[in-house]
C-alpha positions in Angstrom: -11.0 16.4 -144.1 -9.8 13.0 -144.3 -12.6 10.4 -144.9 -10.6 7.5 -143.4 -11.7 6.1 -140.0 -9.1 5.3 -137.3 -8.5 1.7 -138.5 -8.1 3.0 -142.0 -5.5 5.4 -140.9 -3.0 2.8 -139.6 -1.4 1.9 -142.9 -1.0 5.6 -144.1 0.5 6.7 -140.7 3.0 3.7 -141.0 4.0 5.1 -144.4 4.3 8.5 -143.1 6.4 7.3 -140.1 8.8 5.4 -142.5 9.4 8.4 -144.6 9.6 10.8 -141.7 12.8 8.9 -140.6 14.4 10.0 -143.8 13.5 13.7 -143.6 16.6 15.7 -142.9 15.1 19.3 -143.3 11.9 21.0 -144.0 11.2 24.4 -145.6 7.7 25.8 -145.4 6.3 28.5 -147.4 2.7 29.6 -147.6 1.5 27.0 -150.0 4.5 24.6 -150.4 6.4 22.2 -148.2 9.9 21.2 -149.3 11.4 18.1 -147.7 15.0 17.1 -148.0 15.5 13.4 -147.8 18.5 11.3 -146.8 20.1 9.6 -149.6 18.8 6.3 -148.6 15.1 7.2 -148.4 12.6 4.4 -149.0 11.7 5.2 -152.6 9.0 2.3 -152.7 7.2 3.7 -149.6 7.5 7.3 -150.9 6.0 6.2 -154.3 3.2 4.4 -152.5 2.5 7.4 -150.3 2.4 9.8 -153.2 0.0 7.5 -155.2 -2.4 7.0 -152.4 -2.5 10.7 -151.5 -2.8 11.8 -155.1 -5.9 9.4 -155.5 -7.5 10.3 -152.2 -6.7 14.0 -152.1 -6.2 15.3 -155.8 -5.6 18.9 -154.5 -2.1 17.9 -153.4 0.7 18.5 -156.0 3.8 16.3 -155.6 7.2 17.0 -157.3 10.1 14.7 -156.4 13.6 15.5 -157.4 15.4 12.3 -156.9 18.8 13.9 -158.0 18.4 16.4 -155.1 16.5 13.9 -152.8 13.8 16.6 -152.3 10.0 16.3 -152.2 7.9 19.3 -152.7 4.2 19.1 -151.7 1.9 22.0 -152.6 -1.7 23.0 -152.9 -3.3 25.4 -155.5 -6.4 26.3 -153.4 -5.9 28.4 -150.2 -8.7 26.5 -148.6 -6.6 23.3 -148.7 -3.8 24.9 -146.6 -5.0 23.0 -143.4 -4.6 19.7 -145.4 -1.0 20.8 -146.2 -0.4 21.4 -142.5 -1.8 17.9 -141.8 0.4 16.2 -144.3 3.4 18.1 -143.0 2.8 17.0 -139.5 2.9 13.4 -140.5 6.2 13.8 -142.3 8.2 16.2 -140.2 8.1 14.6 -136.7 11.2 15.9 -134.8 12.5 18.1 -137.7 13.0 21.9 -137.4 10.7 23.5 -139.9 12.2 26.6 -141.6 9.9 29.4 -142.7 
């Protein structure tokens, strides 16, 4: 689904890796992923990740609750569920996913 080539994926993967270190829990429903983040998550990197993904993949919906340190990522179109799985895989390395 992604049009970036391997060299083009280096920077996005680095952002995902930096944010993944702050993910403390993950809840997955059919069309939504809810990530709980540590209080010291890298806001600048998260903002950049959201901006780039929203421009590249406008089917993603992002909702950040800074007060709760939670990020929800969703899709409206069921055909985009594989993309939701892909973004989740980049952000949840080593975290137990609750369904």
